[in-house]
C-alpha positions as CSV (number, residue, x, y, z in Angstrom):
1,X,22.8,27.7,-12.0
2,X,18.9,28.9,-12.7
3,X,18.1,26.6,-16.1
4,X,17.7,22.9,-16.2
5,X,18.5,20.6,-18.5
6,X,15.4,19.4,-21.4
7,X,13.0,17.3,-20.0
8,X,13.4,17.8,-16.6
9,X,11.4,19.8,-13.9
10,X,11.2,21.0,-10.9
11,X,7.6,20.7,-9.4
12,X,6.2,23.4,-6.9
13,X,2.8,24.9,-5.6
14,X,-0.3,23.5,-6.4
15,X,1.3,20.7,-8.3
16,X,3.6,19.4,-5.7
17,X,1.3,19.5,-3.2
18,X,-1.3,17.3,-5.0
19,X,1.4,15.1,-6.2
20,X,2.7,14.6,-2.0
21,X,-0.9,14.0,-0.9
22,X,-1.1,11.4,-3.3
23,X,1.7,9.9,-1.9
24,X,0.7,10.0,1.4
25,X,-2.8,8.0,0.6
26,X,-0.9,5.9,-1.5
27,X,1.4,5.0,1.6
28,X,-1.2,5.5,4.3
29,X,-3.6,2.7,2.4
30,X,-0.6,0.2,2.1
31,X,0.9,0.6,5.5
32,X,-2.6,-0.8,6.1
33,X,-2.0,-4.0,4.6
34,X,1.9,-4.6,6.0
35,X,3.4,-3.1,3.0
36,X,6.9,-1.1,4.1
37,X,8.1,1.8,2.1
38,X,11.5,1.7,-0.2
39,X,13.1,4.6,-1.1
40,X,15.4,3.7,-3.9
41,X,18.8,5.2,-5.5
42,X,17.8,7.0,-8.3
43,X,21.1,5.3,-9.9
44,X,21.6,2.3,-10.9
45,X,24.2,0.0,-12.3
46,X,23.8,-0.1,-16.5
47,X,23.9,-3.5,-17.2
48,X,21.3,-5.4,-15.1
49,X,18.8,-2.8,-16.2
50,X,19.8,-3.3,-19.8
51,X,19.6,-7.6,-19.5
52,X,16.5,-7.1,-17.5
53,X,14.1,-4.1,-19.3
54,X,12.2,-4.7,-22.6
55,X,13.8,-3.1,-26.4
56,X,11.2,-0.4,-25.7
57,X,12.4,0.8,-22.5
58,X,16.2,0.2,-23.1
59,X,16.5,2.7,-25.9
60,X,15.0,5.4,-23.7
61,X,17.6,4.8,-20.4
62,X,19.6,7.6,-19.7
63,X,23.3,6.6,-19.2
64,X,25.4,8.4,-17.2
65,X,29.2,7.4,-15.3
66,X,29.5,7.1,-11.3
67,X,32.7,8.6,-9.4
68,X,33.7,5.8,-9.3
69,X,34.2,4.9,-13.1
70,X,31.3,2.4,-13.0
71,X,28.6,2.8,-16.0
72,X,25.1,3.9,-14.9
73,X,22.0,5.4,-15.4
74,X,19.1,7.2,-13.8
75,X,16.7,5.1,-12.3
76,X,14.4,4.0,-15.6
77,X,12.1,1.6,-13.5
78,X,11.3,1.3,-9.9
79,X,10.1,-2.6,-10.3
80,X,13.6,-3.3,-11.0
81,X,14.8,-1.5,-8.4
82,X,12.7,-2.9,-6.0
83,X,13.4,-6.7,-6.3
84,X,17.1,-6.0,-6.8
85,X,16.8,-4.6,-2.9
86,X,14.4,-7.0,-1.7
87,X,17.1,-10.1,-3.1
88,X,19.6,-8.9,-1.8
89,X,18.5,-7.3,1.5
90,X,16.4,-10.7,2.5
91,X,16.7,-14.1,3.3
92,X,14.3,-16.5,1.7
93,X,12.9,-17.3,5.4
94,X,11.9,-13.6,5.6
95,X,9.6,-14.1,1.9
96,X,6.6,-13.2,1.8
97,X,8.0,-9.4,1.4
98,X,6.0,-6.5,0.6
99,X,6.7,-2.9,-0.2
100,X,5.3,0.4,-1.9
101,X,6.8,3.3,-3.4
102,X,6.5,6.7,-5.0
103,X,9.3,8.4,-6.6
104,X,10.3,9.8,-10.1
105,X,11.7,7.5,-12.7
106,X,13.4,8.6,-15.6
107,X,13.5,7.9,-19.8
108,X,14.1,9.7,-22.2
109,X,10.9,10.7,-23.9
110,X,9.2,9.6,-27.2
111,X,6.3,11.9,-29.2
112,X,4.3,12.8,-28.2
113,X,5.6,13.1,-24.3
114,X,8.4,15.7,-23.5
115,X,9.4,14.8,-20.2
116,X,12.7,13.0,-19.1
117,X,11.3,12.3,-15.3
118,X,8.0,11.6,-13.8
119,X,6.4,10.2,-11.1
120,X,5.5,6.7,-10.4
121,X,3.7,4.9,-7.0
122,X,3.7,1.6,-7.0
123,X,3.9,-2.1,-4.9
124,X,5.4,-5.1,-4.9
125,X,4.6,-8.7,-2.9
126,X,7.3,-11.3,-3.7
127,X,7.5,-14.4,-2.1
128,X,3.8,-15.4,-1.5
129,X,3.0,-19.1,-3.4
130,X,-0.8,-18.8,-3.6
131,X,-3.3,-17.1,-5.8
132,X,-3.9,-15.1,-2.8
133,X,-1.4,-12.4,-3.4
134,X,-2.6,-11.7,-6.7
135,X,-5.8,-10.6,-5.5
136,X,-5.0,-8.8,-2.7
137,X,-2.5,-7.2,-5.2
138,X,-5.7,-6.1,-7.8
139,X,-8.1,-5.2,-4.2
140,X,-5.3,-2.8,-3.2
141,X,-4.7,-1.5,-6.7
142,X,-8.3,-0.4,-7.1
143,X,-8.6,0.6,-3.3
144,X,-5.9,3.3,-4.1
145,X,-7.7,4.2,-7.2
146,X,-10.7,4.9,-5.3
147,X,-8.5,6.7,-2.9
148,X,-7.2,8.9,-4.8
149,X,-10.6,10.1,-6.7
150,X,-10.2,8.7,-9.8
151,X,-12.5,9.0,-12.4
152,X,-13.7,6.4,-14.7
153,X,-11.6,3.5,-13.6
154,X,-11.1,0.3,-14.8
155,X,-8.4,-2.5,-15.4
156,X,-8.0,-5.2,-17.7
157,X,-6.6,-8.3,-17.1
158,X,-4.9,-11.2,-19.7
159,X,-2.3,-13.9,-19.6
160,X,0.6,-14.0,-21.0
161,X,1.4,-17.6,-20.9
162,X,-1.8,-17.9,-23.4
163,X,0.4,-16.4,-26.1
164,X,3.6,-18.1,-25.3
165,X,1.5,-21.4,-25.4
166,X,0.4,-20.5,-28.9
167,X,3.9,-19.1,-30.0
168,X,6.1,-22.3,-28.8
169,X,5.5,-24.4,-32.1
170,X,7.0,-21.2,-34.2
171,X,9.8,-20.0,-35.9
172,X,11.1,-17.5,-33.9
173,X,11.6,-14.9,-36.3
174,X,7.1,-15.1,-36.7
175,X,7.2,-15.6,-33.1
176,X,8.8,-12.2,-31.9
177,X,7.5,-10.6,-34.9
178,X,3.7,-11.3,-33.5
179,X,4.3,-10.7,-30.2
180,X,5.7,-7.4,-30.9
181,X,2.7,-6.4,-33.1
182,X,0.5,-7.0,-29.9
183,X,3.1,-5.3,-27.6
184,X,2.2,-2.5,-30.2
185,X,-1.8,-3.0,-29.9
186,X,-1.1,-3.3,-33.7
187,X,-3.7,-5.9,-34.8
188,X,-3.4,-5.0,-38.3
189,X,0.2,-6.1,-38.9
190,X,-0.3,-8.7,-36.6
191,X,-2.6,-10.3,-38.7
192,X,-0.4,-9.5,-41.4
193,X,2.1,-11.5,-39.9
194,X,-0.1,-14.5,-39.8
195,X,-0.7,-14.1,-43.2
196,X,2.6,-15.3,-44.3
197,X,3.9,-17.1,-41.6
198,X,4.5,-20.4,-41.7
199,X,1.7,-21.1,-39.0
200,X,0.3,-24.7,-37.6
201,X,-2.9,-25.1,-39.0
202,X,-4.1,-26.5,-35.2
203,X,-2.7,-23.0,-34.6
204,X,-4.2,-20.6,-37.0
205,X,-7.2,-19.8,-36.0
206,X,-6.7,-19.8,-32.4
207,X,-4.2,-16.8,-33.3
208,X,-6.5,-15.6,-35.8
209,X,-9.7,-14.9,-32.8
210,X,-6.9,-13.7,-29.6
211,X,-7.1,-10.2,-30.7
212,X,-11.0,-10.1,-30.3
213,X,-10.9,-12.3,-27.0
214,X,-11.0,-8.9,-25.2
215,X,-14.4,-7.5,-23.2
216,X,-16.1,-8.7,-20.2
217,X,-16.2,-11.8,-18.7
218,X,-18.4,-13.7,-20.9
219,X,-15.2,-13.8,-22.8
220,X,-13.5,-16.5,-20.8
221,X,-17.0,-18.3,-22.2
222,X,-15.8,-18.0,-26.3
223,X,-12.0,-18.7,-25.2
224,X,-12.5,-22.1,-24.0
225,X,-14.2,-22.9,-27.4
226,X,-12.2,-21.1,-29.4
227,X,-8.4,-21.8,-27.5
228,X,-6.3,-25.3,-27.7
229,X,-6.7,-27.2,-24.3
230,X,-3.2,-26.2,-23.0
231,X,-3.7,-22.7,-23.2
232,X,-5.9,-22.1,-19.9
233,X,-7.8,-19.3,-19.0
234,X,-8.5,-20.4,-14.9
235,X,-6.3,-18.0,-13.8
236,X,-8.0,-15.3,-15.6
237,X,-11.6,-16.1,-14.3
238,X,-10.6,-16.7,-10.6
239,X,-9.6,-13.3,-10.7
240,X,-12.0,-11.5,-12.5
241,X,-14.6,-13.9,-9.8
242,X,-12.5,-12.7,-7.1
243,X,-13.0,-8.9,-8.2
244,X,-16.7,-8.8,-8.6
245,X,-17.5,-10.5,-4.9
246,X,-15.5,-7.5,-4.0
247,X,-17.5,-5.1,-5.4
248,X,-15.2,-4.6,-8.7
249,X,-17.0,-6.0,-11.1
250,X,-18.4,-2.7,-13.3
251,X,-14.1,-2.0,-13.2
252,X,-12.9,-5.2,-14.5
253,X,-12.5,-6.2,-18.1
254,X,-10.6,-9.0,-19.6
255,X,-8.1,-9.2,-22.7
256,X,-6.3,-12.3,-23.4
257,X,-4.4,-10.8,-26.0
258,X,-2.1,-8.4,-24.0
259,X,1.6,-9.2,-24.8
260,X,4.3,-8.2,-22.4
261,X,8.1,-8.0,-24.6
262,X,10.7,-9.6,-22.5
263,X,9.5,-13.6,-21.6
264,X,10.4,-12.8,-17.4
265,X,6.0,-12.6,-17.1
266,X,4.8,-16.0,-16.1
267,X,0.6,-15.5,-16.0
268,X,-1.7,-12.6,-15.0
269,X,-0.6,-9.4,-16.4
270,X,-3.1,-6.0,-16.1
271,X,-3.0,-2.5,-17.9
272,X,-4.7,0.1,-15.9
273,X,-7.0,2.8,-17.6
274,X,-9.3,6.2,-16.5
275,X,-11.2,9.1,-18.0
276,X,-10.5,10.5,-21.5
277,X,-6.8,8.8,-21.7
278,X,-6.3,6.7,-24.4
279,X,-3.1,4.7,-23.2
280,X,-2.5,2.6,-20.0
281,X,-2.1,5.1,-17.9
282,X,-0.2,1.8,-15.6
283,X,0.2,-1.8,-15.4
284,X,1.6,-5.0,-13.5
285,X,1.4,-9.0,-13.3
286,X,3.3,-11.6,-12.1
287,X,6.8,-11.7,-13.0
288,X,8.5,-14.9,-11.6
289,X,10.7,-15.0,-14.3
290,X,12.6,-11.5,-13.4
291,X,12.2,-12.6,-9.5
292,X,14.5,-15.7,-10.7
293,X,16.9,-13.3,-12.7
294,X,18.0,-12.4,-9.5
295,X,18.5,-15.5,-7.9
296,X,15.7,-15.7,-5.9
297,X,12.6,-18.5,-6.6
298,X,9.1,-18.0,-6.1
299,X,6.0,-16.0,-6.7
300,X,6.3,-12.1,-7.2
301,X,3.6,-9.7,-8.9
302,X,3.3,-5.5,-8.6
303,X,2.4,-2.5,-10.4
304,X,3.3,0.7,-10.7
305,X,0.8,3.8,-12.0
306,X,1.9,7.0,-13.5
307,X,1.4,9.8,-11.2
308,X,1.1,12.7,-13.3
309,X,-1.5,10.8,-15.5
310,X,-3.8,10.2,-12.8
311,X,-3.2,13.7,-11.4
312,X,-3.4,16.0,-14.4
313,X,-5.9,13.7,-16.4
314,X,-8.9,15.5,-17.1
315,X,-11.1,13.5,-14.9
316,X,-8.8,13.4,-11.8
317,X,-8.7,15.2,-8.7
318,X,-7.6,15.1,-5.3
319,X,-9.4,17.6,-2.6
320,X,-7.7,20.8,-1.6
321,X,-7.3,20.5,2.2
322,X,-9.2,23.8,4.0
323,X,-6.5,26.5,4.8
324,X,-6.6,29.5,6.5
325,X,-4.5,32.7,6.1
326,X,-4.1,34.0,9.4
327,X,-3.4,37.7,10.0
328,X,-1.5,39.1,13.6
329,X,-3.3,41.9,13.8
330,X,-2.0,43.9,17.0
331,X,-0.7,40.6,19.0
332,X,3.1,39.7,19.2
333,X,4.4,37.0,17.0
334,X,5.3,34.6,19.5
335,X,1.1,35.2,21.2
336,X,-0.2,35.1,17.4
337,X,1.7,31.9,16.9
338,X,-0.1,30.3,19.9
339,X,-3.0,30.9,18.4
340,X,-2.4,30.2,15.2
341,X,-1.5,26.6,16.8
342,X,-4.8,26.7,18.4
343,X,-6.3,26.2,14.5
344,X,-4.2,23.8,13.6
345,X,-4.5,21.9,16.7
346,X,-8.2,21.3,15.1
347,X,-6.6,19.9,11.6
348,X,-6.9,23.3,10.0
349,X,-3.9,24.3,7.9
350,X,-2.8,27.8,8.8
351,X,-0.7,30.3,6.7
352,X,1.0,33.2,8.4
353,X,0.7,36.6,6.8
354,X,3.0,39.1,8.7
355,X,2.1,42.0,6.5
356,X,1.5,45.0,8.2
357,X,-2.1,46.3,6.8
358,X,-5.1,44.2,6.9
359,X,-6.4,44.7,3.0
360,X,-3.3,43.6,2.0
361,X,-3.4,40.6,3.5
362,X,-6.6,40.0,2.5
363,X,-5.8,40.4,-0.7
364,X,-3.0,38.2,-0.6
365,X,-5.2,35.6,0.5
366,X,-7.5,36.0,-2.4
367,X,-4.9,35.7,-5.0
368,X,-3.2,32.1,-2.9
369,X,-6.7,30.8,-4.0
370,X,-8.0,30.5,0.2
371,X,-11.2,30.8,1.0
372,X,-10.6,31.9,4.5
373,X,-8.9,35.2,5.9
374,X,-8.7,35.4,10.4
375,X,-7.8,38.0,12.4
376,X,-6.3,36.4,15.5
377,X,-6.3,39.5,17.5
378,X,-10.2,39.5,17.3
379,X,-10.9,35.9,16.6
380,X,-13.1,37.1,12.8
381,X,-12.8,35.0,10.5
382,X,-13.4,36.5,6.8
383,X,-15.5,34.5,4.3
384,X,-13.4,35.6,1.2
385,X,-15.7,33.4,-1.6
386,X,-19.0,35.6,0.6
387,X,-17.2,38.5,1.4
388,X,-19.2,38.3,5.0
389,X,-17.6,38.2,9.0
390,X,-17.9,35.4,10.9
391,X,-17.5,35.3,14.6
392,X,-15.2,32.5,15.2
393,X,-17.6,30.8,17.2
394,X,-19.8,30.4,14.8
395,X,-17.3,28.8,12.4
396,X,-16.8,25.1,12.0
397,X,-13.3,24.1,10.9
398,X,-15.0,22.1,7.7
399,X,-15.9,25.1,6.4
400,X,-18.4,27.0,7.2
401,X,-21.3,28.1,9.7
402,X,-21.9,25.9,12.6
């Protein structure tokens, strides 16, 4: 079968290499802090997904029948898969649990998107009963953006309990409408609903001010003057201050109007932005309620990032490793492979070229975009950019003369 269904894709070449390098960088960083790799199933049961996901994601679930006759769906969310796995494979006394993942998720596209599948990277920390878990994961998230060389990145932190406290005394229809407007970031709709909703006078001003409680850390000072005493900004303040001490002060903003469609979020939440993207490239937060829906009591926090947006945005890049096209000349194949292994042992990736003609091999190396070409039989290195020969003894693996 030559074709693929609309919205699906096979990835190869440089794009595949960039994704794989990003995965390796991400896994190496998180493994250094005790996170274990998770490889979840691509197919999940439809019912649990429907119950736990937001209405927006529900409308985009790709359903299918399984060979056993169950109603399933292609994995629409990796956090859900991670929590499901951890809750069924580990006892409470084994927590805290740390996992990280990098895999595809599948959702029916909504304009302007066309892809059904895209890559996510993310991590979850379950069962740590302190603020340290939030700071740990946010710190590692920002380190990840640095490690992936994501330009102009920053995070925006809020707390969903603030909105929940303001809405709990309102009629359910008005409460849902206001939450939905903030979830869509439609502040004009939010104001229109406020104008016609039966809102207690004590809550009108705090709700009117809520969409404007956005910006730097100074927003928190203004919030204490506007919000009722039961709307604490302490969690957000602690995170902002801790991240500032860690050197991330200029990359952390506050938005107390951040909303989530479902109410299983239970505290600080955040969104990730980078470069010229006008919408978040990822996000996360505390989701103790989701954990309890799986019969597990305790704290949970996680995040996920859209790897496609991170890597292919205008300002995102990951450096390409040095690669040398290696031509055997008059060497026997086994001898040429031994010589190539010596280069590889120095940390220099090599691609063998078994073409008979020297010029054709050099032409192929240029077409592949390589900087270097080597004749293994005489040890010479050809700089394809400068069209000059370098003796092997004068060449360094870093990409130039010694």
